[in-house]
C-alpha angles and dihedrals in degrees: 000000000000123000119236121222112256118269118254115237105206138136124241091258091051091050093049090050092049092049091048091052091050092049091049091050091050094053113104118244109249092214091052091049091052091048091049091053090048092051092048091048088053091050090049091050092047093051091043089236095164089075093064100026117126092216110099092208091059092048092050093048092042087223138075107277102154131077094227095083089201090159091063091052091055095056118106093222127023117253090227127015115247093255093053090047090054091047090053092048093048090049092052092048091050091048093052093044091051091046091050092052092051093047091050094055 
């Protein structure tokens, strides 16, 4: 016989508050998203992805200008492993947060 998880005893207001907190936690950080795009643009520039990109706008600009990063998907090996990419993104986020704190003071 399987055990069921215990029932939650909460009011409608408590449930709404819990769901709002979960939704807020699930929302992506806009600063982290911008930093991720910047890191991926750098990887595309490093690998000279605009030469083989399928996006016409990237070919015309001779640089990565779209958010699709199709050129990175076509590479045989990634420019940076996933872990190193996350480390770079976290470092950029930390840099901009520290710079924002100093500018605000």
